[in-house]
C-alpha positions as CSV (number, residue, x, y, z in Angstrom):
1,M,0.0,0.0,0.0
2,T,1.4,3.4,-1.0
3,I,-0.2,6.5,0.3
4,Q,1.9,9.6,0.2
5,Q,0.2,12.9,1.1
6,G,2.1,16.0,1.0
7,S,1.5,19.8,1.0
8,G,0.8,19.8,-2.7
9,H,2.7,20.6,-5.9
10,N,5.6,22.9,-6.4
11,G,3.8,26.2,-7.2
12,T,6.9,27.7,-8.9
13,A,7.4,25.0,-11.5
14,E,5.7,25.4,-14.9
15,K,2.5,23.4,-15.0
16,P,2.0,20.9,-17.9
17,I,-1.0,20.9,-20.1
18,L,-3.5,18.2,-19.0
19,L,-5.2,16.0,-21.6
20,M,-8.0,14.2,-19.7
21,A,-10.5,11.6,-20.9
22,A,-13.0,9.2,-19.5
23,L,-15.4,6.5,-20.7
24,P,-18.4,8.7,-21.6
25,I,-20.7,7.1,-19.1
26,Y,-21.9,9.2,-16.1
27,G,-20.3,7.2,-13.4
28,H,-16.9,7.4,-15.2
29,T,-17.1,10.9,-16.6
30,M,-18.4,12.9,-13.6
31,P,-15.7,11.9,-11.1
32,M,-13.1,12.9,-13.7
33,R,-15.0,16.1,-14.3
34,A,-14.8,16.9,-10.6
35,I,-11.1,16.3,-10.6
36,A,-10.7,18.4,-13.8
37,R,-12.6,21.3,-12.2
38,A,-10.4,21.2,-9.1
39,L,-7.2,21.1,-11.1
40,I,-8.3,24.0,-13.2
41,R,-8.8,26.0,-9.9
42,L,-5.2,25.1,-9.1
43,G,-4.1,26.8,-12.3
44,F,-3.8,23.8,-14.7
45,S,-5.0,24.0,-18.3
46,V,-7.3,21.1,-18.9
47,N,-8.4,19.7,-22.2
48,F,-11.1,17.1,-21.8
49,V,-11.8,14.4,-24.5
50,S,-15.4,13.2,-24.3
51,S,-18.5,12.5,-26.3
52,P,-20.5,15.4,-27.6
53,H,-23.1,14.6,-24.9
54,Y,-20.7,16.1,-22.3
55,R,-19.4,19.1,-24.2
56,T,-21.4,21.8,-22.4
57,S,-20.7,20.1,-19.0
58,M,-17.0,20.3,-19.7
59,E,-17.0,23.8,-21.0
60,N,-18.9,24.9,-17.9
61,I,-16.0,24.1,-15.7
62,G,-13.5,25.9,-17.9
63,A,-12.1,22.9,-19.7
64,T,-11.4,22.9,-23.4
65,F,-13.6,20.2,-25.0
66,L,-12.1,17.9,-27.6
67,P,-14.3,15.2,-29.2
68,L,-14.3,11.4,-29.0
69,T,-15.2,10.2,-32.5
70,G,-16.4,7.0,-34.0
71,Y,-17.4,3.9,-32.0
72,C,-16.4,5.2,-28.6
73,A,-18.5,8.4,-28.7
74,L,-21.2,7.0,-26.4
75,S,-23.6,8.1,-23.7
76,E,-26.2,6.4,-21.6
77,S,-29.0,7.7,-23.8
78,M,-27.4,5.9,-26.8
79,L,-27.1,2.5,-25.3
80,I,-30.6,1.2,-26.0
81,E,-30.4,2.3,-29.6
82,R,-26.8,1.1,-30.2
83,F,-27.1,-2.1,-28.2
84,P,-30.8,-3.2,-28.1
85,E,-29.7,-6.8,-27.1
86,R,-28.3,-5.4,-23.8
87,A,-31.8,-4.7,-22.4
88,S,-32.6,-8.4,-22.2
89,L,-29.4,-9.3,-20.2
90,V,-29.2,-9.9,-16.5
91,D,-26.6,-9.9,-13.8
92,Q,-23.2,-11.2,-15.0
93,Q,-24.4,-11.2,-18.6
94,V,-24.5,-7.4,-18.4
95,A,-21.0,-7.2,-17.0
96,N,-19.6,-9.5,-19.7
97,F,-21.4,-7.5,-22.4
98,D,-20.2,-4.2,-21.2
99,A,-16.6,-5.5,-20.8
100,E,-16.5,-6.3,-24.5
101,H,-18.7,-3.7,-26.1
102,L,-18.3,-0.6,-23.9
103,F,-14.7,-1.1,-22.8
104,V,-12.6,-3.3,-25.1
105,R,-14.2,-2.5,-28.4
106,S,-13.8,1.2,-27.8
107,I,-10.0,0.9,-27.8
108,P,-9.2,1.7,-31.4
109,S,-11.4,4.8,-31.7
110,Q,-10.4,6.0,-28.2
111,Y,-6.8,5.8,-29.3
112,E,-7.5,7.6,-32.5
113,S,-9.4,10.3,-30.6
114,I,-6.6,10.7,-28.2
115,Q,-4.0,11.0,-31.0
116,A,-6.0,13.7,-32.7
117,A,-6.4,15.6,-29.4
118,L,-2.6,15.3,-28.7
119,Q,-1.9,16.7,-32.1
120,I,-4.2,19.7,-31.5
121,V,-2.8,20.4,-28.1
122,K,0.9,20.1,-29.2
123,E,0.3,22.3,-32.2
124,R,-1.5,24.9,-30.2
125,E,1.2,25.1,-27.5
126,P,4.4,23.7,-28.9
127,G,7.2,23.0,-26.4
128,K,4.9,22.6,-23.4
129,K,4.7,19.3,-21.6
130,V,1.5,17.3,-21.8
131,V,0.2,14.8,-19.2
132,Q,-2.5,12.4,-20.2
133,I,-4.9,11.6,-17.4
134,V,-7.7,9.0,-18.0
135,D,-10.1,7.0,-15.9
136,C,-9.5,3.3,-15.5
137,G,-12.3,2.5,-17.9
138,F,-10.6,4.3,-20.8
139,L,-8.6,1.4,-22.2
140,G,-7.5,3.2,-25.3
141,A,-4.9,5.0,-23.2
142,M,-3.0,1.8,-23.1
143,A,-2.5,2.0,-26.9
144,S,-1.1,5.4,-26.4
145,I,1.5,4.0,-24.0
146,L,2.3,0.9,-26.0
147,N,2.4,2.2,-29.6
148,P,6.1,3.2,-30.3
149,S,5.3,5.4,-33.2
150,G,2.2,7.4,-32.0
151,I,2.2,10.9,-30.6
152,K,3.3,10.7,-27.0
153,P,2.4,12.8,-24.0
154,D,5.1,13.4,-21.5
155,A,3.5,11.2,-18.8
156,H,0.5,8.9,-18.4
157,I,-1.7,8.8,-15.3
158,T,-4.7,6.6,-14.8
159,M,-7.3,7.4,-12.1
160,G,-8.8,4.4,-10.3
161,I,-12.5,5.4,-10.1
162,L,-13.6,1.8,-9.8
163,P,-12.4,-0.9,-7.3
164,L,-8.8,-1.9,-7.8
165,A,-8.9,-4.9,-10.2
166,V,-5.2,-5.8,-10.4
167,T,-4.2,-9.5,-9.9
168,S,-2.8,-10.3,-6.5
169,I,-1.8,-13.4,-4.6
170,D,-3.9,-12.1,-1.7
171,T,-7.2,-11.6,-3.5
172,A,-9.6,-13.6,-5.8
173,P,-10.1,-12.4,-9.4
174,F,-12.1,-9.2,-9.9
175,G,-15.8,-9.6,-10.6
176,P,-17.7,-12.1,-8.5
177,G,-17.1,-10.3,-5.2
178,F,-15.2,-13.0,-3.4
179,P,-13.5,-11.8,-0.1
180,P,-9.7,-11.6,0.1
181,D,-7.7,-14.3,1.8
182,S,-3.9,-13.9,2.3
183,S,-3.5,-17.1,4.4
184,P,-1.5,-20.0,2.8
185,A,-4.7,-21.8,2.0
186,G,-6.3,-18.6,0.7
187,R,-3.4,-18.0,-1.6
188,V,-3.8,-21.5,-3.0
189,R,-7.5,-20.7,-3.5
190,N,-6.7,-17.4,-5.2
191,A,-4.2,-18.9,-7.6
192,A,-6.6,-21.6,-8.7
193,L,-9.4,-18.9,-9.2
194,H,-7.0,-16.7,-11.2
195,V,-6.1,-19.6,-13.5
196,A,-9.8,-20.4,-14.1
197,N,-10.6,-16.7,-14.6
198,R,-7.9,-16.3,-17.2
199,E,-9.4,-19.3,-19.1
200,K,-12.9,-17.9,-18.8
201,L,-11.8,-14.5,-20.1
202,S,-9.4,-15.9,-22.8
203,G,-11.7,-14.7,-25.6
204,L,-11.9,-11.2,-24.2
205,Q,-8.1,-11.2,-23.7
206,D,-7.6,-12.2,-27.3
207,L,-9.9,-9.4,-28.5
208,F,-8.1,-6.9,-26.3
209,C,-4.7,-7.9,-27.8
210,E,-6.1,-7.9,-31.3
211,L,-7.6,-4.5,-31.0
212,L,-4.5,-3.0,-29.5
213,A,-2.5,-4.6,-32.4
214,S,-4.8,-3.0,-34.9
215,V,-3.4,0.4,-33.8
216,G,0.2,-0.7,-33.6
217,A,0.2,-1.5,-29.8
218,Y,1.3,-4.9,-28.5
219,T,1.2,-6.6,-25.1
220,N,0.8,-10.0,-23.6
221,E,-0.2,-8.7,-20.2
222,F,-3.6,-9.6,-18.8
223,L,-6.0,-6.7,-19.6
224,F,-7.1,-6.1,-15.9
225,D,-3.4,-5.8,-15.0
226,A,-2.1,-3.8,-18.0
227,G,-4.4,-0.9,-17.2
228,V,-2.8,-0.6,-13.7
229,T,0.8,-1.4,-14.4
230,L,1.4,0.4,-17.7
231,P,0.9,4.1,-16.7
232,D,3.5,6.2,-14.8
233,R,1.0,6.5,-12.0
234,Y,-2.2,4.7,-11.1
235,I,-4.0,6.8,-8.6
236,Q,-6.7,5.0,-6.7
237,M,-9.4,7.4,-5.6
238,C,-10.2,6.0,-2.2
239,I,-8.7,5.6,1.2
240,P,-6.8,2.4,1.7
241,E,-9.3,1.2,4.3
242,I,-12.0,0.5,1.7
243,E,-9.6,-1.5,-0.5
244,Y,-8.2,-5.0,0.1
245,P,-4.6,-5.2,1.4
246,R,-2.2,-6.5,-1.2
247,S,1.4,-7.6,-0.4
248,D,2.3,-7.4,-4.1
249,L,0.7,-4.1,-5.0
250,P,2.4,-2.6,-8.1
251,P,4.8,0.2,-7.1
252,N,3.2,2.8,-9.4
253,V,-0.1,2.6,-7.4
254,R,-1.0,5.5,-5.1
255,Y,-4.0,6.0,-2.8
256,A,-5.2,9.6,-3.0
257,G,-8.3,9.3,-0.9
258,G,-11.9,9.9,-2.0
259,L,-13.2,13.2,-3.3
260,P,-14.5,15.2,-0.4
261,R,-18.1,16.3,0.1
262,G,-19.0,19.2,-2.2
263,S,-16.6,18.2,-5.1
264,R,-19.5,17.7,-7.5
265,D,-22.0,20.3,-8.7
266,P,-24.1,21.6,-5.8
267,S,-27.9,21.5,-6.1
268,T,-29.5,24.7,-7.3
269,S,-33.0,23.7,-6.2
270,F,-34.4,21.3,-3.6
271,P,-37.5,19.2,-3.6
272,P,-40.6,20.5,-1.9
273,F,-40.1,18.2,1.1
274,W,-36.6,19.5,1.9
275,N,-37.8,21.4,5.0
276,E,-39.2,18.2,6.4
277,I,-35.8,16.6,6.1
278,M,-34.2,19.5,7.8
279,R,-36.7,19.4,10.6
280,I,-36.3,15.6,11.2
281,S,-32.5,15.9,11.0
282,K,-32.7,18.2,14.0
283,T,-35.5,16.6,16.1
284,R,-34.4,13.0,15.3
285,E,-38.1,12.1,15.6
286,K,-37.6,9.6,12.7
287,K,-34.8,7.7,11.0
288,I,-34.1,8.9,7.4
289,V,-33.4,6.2,4.8
290,A,-32.3,7.2,1.3
291,V,-32.7,4.7,-1.6
292,S,-31.4,5.1,-5.1
293,Q,-31.3,2.8,-8.1
294,G,-28.3,4.7,-9.4
295,T,-27.6,6.5,-12.6
296,F,-26.8,3.6,-14.9
297,A,-28.9,0.6,-13.9
298,T,-32.2,2.5,-13.3
299,L,-34.9,-0.1,-13.4
300,P,-36.9,0.7,-10.2
301,S,-38.4,-2.8,-9.8
302,Q,-34.9,-4.1,-8.9
303,L,-34.3,-2.2,-5.7
304,L,-36.2,1.0,-5.3
305,L,-39.8,-0.4,-5.3
306,P,-38.9,-3.3,-3.0
307,T,-37.4,-0.8,-0.6
308,L,-40.6,1.3,-0.6
309,S,-42.6,-1.9,0.1
310,A,-40.1,-3.0,2.8
311,L,-40.4,0.2,4.8
312,S,-43.9,1.3,4.0
313,H,-45.4,0.5,7.4
314,K,-42.6,1.9,9.5
315,E,-44.0,5.2,10.9
316,D,-40.6,6.0,12.5
317,V,-38.8,6.1,9.2
318,L,-38.9,8.6,6.4
319,V,-37.8,7.2,3.1
320,I,-36.3,9.4,0.4
321,A,-36.5,7.7,-3.0
322,I,-34.1,9.1,-5.6
323,L,-34.8,8.1,-9.2
324,G,-31.3,9.0,-10.4
325,A,-32.0,11.2,-13.4
326,R,-33.4,14.7,-13.7
327,G,-37.0,14.6,-15.0
328,A,-37.5,11.0,-14.1
329,S,-40.7,9.8,-12.5
330,L,-42.3,6.6,-11.3
331,P,-45.1,5.0,-13.4
332,P,-48.5,6.5,-12.4
333,E,-49.9,3.2,-11.2
334,I,-47.3,3.0,-8.4
335,V,-48.8,3.8,-5.1
336,I,-46.4,5.8,-3.0
337,P,-46.6,5.0,0.8
338,S,-47.3,7.8,3.1
339,N,-43.8,7.8,4.6
340,V,-42.0,8.0,1.2
341,R,-40.9,11.2,-0.6
342,V,-39.8,10.9,-4.2
343,A,-37.3,13.1,-6.1
344,D,-36.0,12.7,-9.6
345,F,-32.5,13.7,-8.7
346,I,-30.7,14.9,-5.5
347,P,-26.9,15.1,-5.4
348,Y,-25.8,12.5,-2.9
349,D,-23.7,15.0,-1.0
350,E,-26.8,17.1,-0.4
351,I,-28.9,14.2,1.1
352,L,-26.6,11.6,2.6
353,H,-25.3,13.8,5.4
354,Y,-28.8,13.6,6.9
355,C,-29.5,9.9,6.4
356,D,-29.2,7.0,8.8
357,V,-29.0,4.4,6.1
358,F,-28.3,4.5,2.3
359,V,-29.9,1.7,0.3
360,T,-28.0,1.5,-3.0
361,N,-27.3,-0.8,-5.9
362,G,-23.7,-0.2,-5.2
363,G,-21.9,1.9,-7.8
364,Y,-18.4,3.0,-6.8
365,G,-19.5,6.7,-6.8
366,A,-22.3,5.9,-4.4
367,L,-20.0,4.1,-2.1
368,Q,-17.5,7.0,-2.0
369,H,-20.3,9.4,-1.3
370,A,-21.5,7.3,1.5
371,I,-18.0,7.2,3.1
372,A,-17.5,11.0,2.6
373,N,-20.8,11.6,4.4
374,G,-20.4,8.9,7.1
375,T,-23.6,7.0,6.1
376,P,-23.8,3.2,6.5
377,L,-25.1,1.2,3.6
378,V,-27.4,-1.6,2.6
379,I,-26.0,-2.6,-0.8
380,A,-27.6,-4.7,-3.5
381,G,-25.8,-5.0,-6.8
382,S,-25.1,-7.8,-9.3
383,T,-23.8,-6.0,-12.5
384,E,-20.7,-4.1,-13.6
385,D,-18.4,-3.5,-10.6
386,K,-21.2,-3.7,-8.0
387,P,-20.6,-7.1,-6.5
388,E,-17.0,-6.0,-5.8
389,N,-18.2,-2.8,-4.2
390,A,-20.7,-4.7,-2.1
391,A,-17.9,-7.2,-1.0
392,R,-15.7,-4.3,0.1
393,V,-18.6,-2.8,2.1
394,Q,-19.0,-6.1,3.9
395,F,-15.2,-6.5,4.3
396,A,-14.9,-3.0,5.9
397,G,-18.0,-3.5,8.1
398,I,-19.7,-0.3,6.9
399,G,-22.9,-1.9,5.8
400,V,-24.9,-5.0,4.8
401,N,-24.2,-6.8,1.5
402,L,-27.4,-8.4,0.2
403,S,-25.5,-10.4,-2.4
404,T,-28.1,-9.9,-5.1
405,G,-29.2,-7.2,-7.4
406,S,-32.9,-8.0,-6.9
407,P,-33.5,-8.4,-3.2
408,S,-36.9,-9.1,-1.7
409,A,-38.7,-6.5,0.5
410,A,-38.1,-8.8,3.5
411,M,-34.4,-8.9,2.9
412,I,-34.2,-5.1,2.7
413,R,-36.3,-4.6,5.8
414,V,-34.1,-6.9,7.9
415,A,-30.9,-5.3,6.5
416,V,-32.1,-1.7,7.2
417,E,-33.2,-2.6,10.7
418,K,-29.8,-4.3,11.3
419,V,-27.9,-1.2,10.2
420,I,-30.0,1.1,12.3
421,E,-29.8,-1.1,15.5
422,D,-26.1,-2.1,15.3
423,I,-24.1,1.1,15.9
424,S,-20.8,-0.6,14.7
425,F,-21.8,0.1,11.1
426,K,-22.1,3.8,11.8
427,E,-18.9,3.9,13.9
428,K,-16.8,2.2,11.2
429,V,-18.1,4.5,8.4
430,M,-17.5,7.5,10.5
431,S,-14.0,6.4,11.1
432,M,-13.5,6.2,7.3
433,K,-15.1,9.6,6.9
434,L,-12.5,11.0,9.3
435,S,-9.7,9.3,7.4
436,T,-11.1,10.8,4.1
437,E,-11.2,14.3,5.6
438,K,-7.5,14.1,6.7
439,L,-6.4,13.8,3.0
440,D,-6.3,16.3,0.2
441,P,-6.8,14.2,-3.0
442,I,-6.6,17.1,-5.4
443,A,-3.3,18.4,-4.0
444,F,-2.0,14.9,-4.0
445,I,-3.0,14.4,-7.7
446,A,-1.3,17.8,-8.5
447,K,1.8,16.6,-6.8
448,Q,1.9,13.4,-8.8
449,I,1.5,15.3,-12.0
450,M,4.4,17.6,-11.2
451,E,6.6,14.6,-10.2
452,C,5.9,12.9,-13.4
453,V,7.2,15.8,-15.5
454,A,10.0,16.9,-13.2
């Protein structure tokens, strides 16, 4: 584990130009946007490569927008039209589909977009150093590192805005959410699981190598490992306490801590029931439970509606149902219990500070928001990185892992009651909140940038 926090970067050295990019999906792009905005405030010039969907959002923070083009120019709103078959998939099928079609198959066009952006930046400001900073889902950056003839930035930094997926003798393979085990027997288990996982993913690995080769980049390294070990720095955006200990952590990995409360856009308007939340947060006459289906997997029948049913008869609980997208609404036939308040969208940092429990499908951003606000969780996720997030919540003791993406109302009710009654969950997440508040992740990132070009 490497966590090196200092006073920040050398303010007298000339700052490099930053070329940033992220997979153009909300949960990948918005953390990177928050980092970009903070670095701009420190005086860095930021160019952000994204899909046209995010152009205005990037320009609003003072970044120069440069376009992703071709296959990789995605957004959530395009997924149903582009991949209609995805709608019928469930659980691990979704994760497998996304790994291929959203991540790996985007490599060539991401690389071409980055090359075009590098050319623009270098021609605009010749002689200035350029640091490329991408999120861990932007796999095209690896082609930029590996291609010997392409336009090169002066340094490559990858931001870990998902759980750390690198192979370790102390952990099981990334995906299913198995707990770590560094005992002798555990390491034997881990080794066997890694062998089986490499065999299972051999087709994806072959496609990964084939698509890299199509743009002149070559590697035999396992795709989950290459994204971590290839850049000059891999900066994991969390505190070490929420990650698994690894005795063989690659030396380029750094822990920056999670983004603090208020790093994202603040709310400019609040739902009509906001005063009720403020009153209850002061009188403590009820417990407040927030439930959100997330911003990517938004089908309310999976988690949100079962939670409303689970807590509908609890007069001592106020439930805040967050639909995850501005303008969203529940179907008109849904009967809203009297103790439930529904909002289309509330930034997590605005609401979680007042909540006793956060019921979530377990995206990494939601987990980091919960830690930053000291809110224990009930977590239910079965797609993307969600089983791994849920396993880390269980490992850290900051919530209950329901081990399914479609829990019953009874499961949710029991879990919420357990988190409310057992103060250890609150104590542990508050300890993590304090650890987060001791760190300055943006100053740390700035320091790493300057070290890379020193």
